[in-house]
N, C-alpha and C positions, 0 to 999 in steps of 0.2 A: 895633336890629333885626339879625336874622341872616338872611342871604341863603341860600336853600336851592335847590340845583340837582339835577335828576334827569336821568339819562341812560338811553338805550336804552329798554327796555320800561317802565321806571319813569316816564319822561316822558310816555308815553301814559296811564298810570294817574293821574299827578298833575294833568294838564290844564294850567292856566295856570302858566307858569313864567317866571322863578323865583318861588318863594314867599318872602315876607318875614314872618318871625315875630318878635314881641317877645321880647327876650332875658330878660325877667324870668322867673324860675323855671326857667331852662335853664342848667345848669352843665356838663353833659357831653353827648356825642353821644347817649348812652342817654336822657337827659332830652328831647333834641330828638326822638328817635324816638317817645317816649311822647306828646309834644305832637302830632306828626303823626298817631299812632294815634288820639288823641282826636277828631281832625278827620275822619280817613278810616281806619277800622280795617283794611281790606284792604291799603291801602298801608303802614300801620304794620307789619303782619305781614311784608310783602315786605322792608321796610327792615331788619327784625330778623334776617333770614336770614343765616347766617354767610358765605355766598358773596358777599354784596353788600359791596363795598369802600366805605369812607367816607374822604373827604379833607376836611381842614380847611385852608383857605387853600392849596390845591393840594399838600398833603402827606398821604399815606395814614396814617391813624391807627386806633386801636382805638375801640371804643364807650365806653371809659372816659376818652377824651381830653377835655380842657377845651374849652369853647366860650364865647365872650363876644360882646357886642354888637360889630357891625362885621365879624364873621367871615363867611366864605363856606364853606358845607358842601355837599359834592357827594356824591351816592350813585351808585355805578357797579355795575350788575349784571354778572354774568359774561358774557363774550363767546365765542361759538363761531363757527367758520368752517371752511372746508374747501376 
């Protein structure tokens, strides 16, 4: 299983958190986003946006980064403040 965390506005969209997805068929972050998009197309589009950061096991990575069973993947939207 892959543990998937959503932060900020993404957590509102994802609902129940964290998600736990079977690792079969998921080799990269991009594959994981495709799996999420199959379940929730709107959320998948948000995760694919280039301004959303992705961390695997608490390390920021690209969408081509490898993902394996037991990993934790977090999606972090841009933050604004003032």
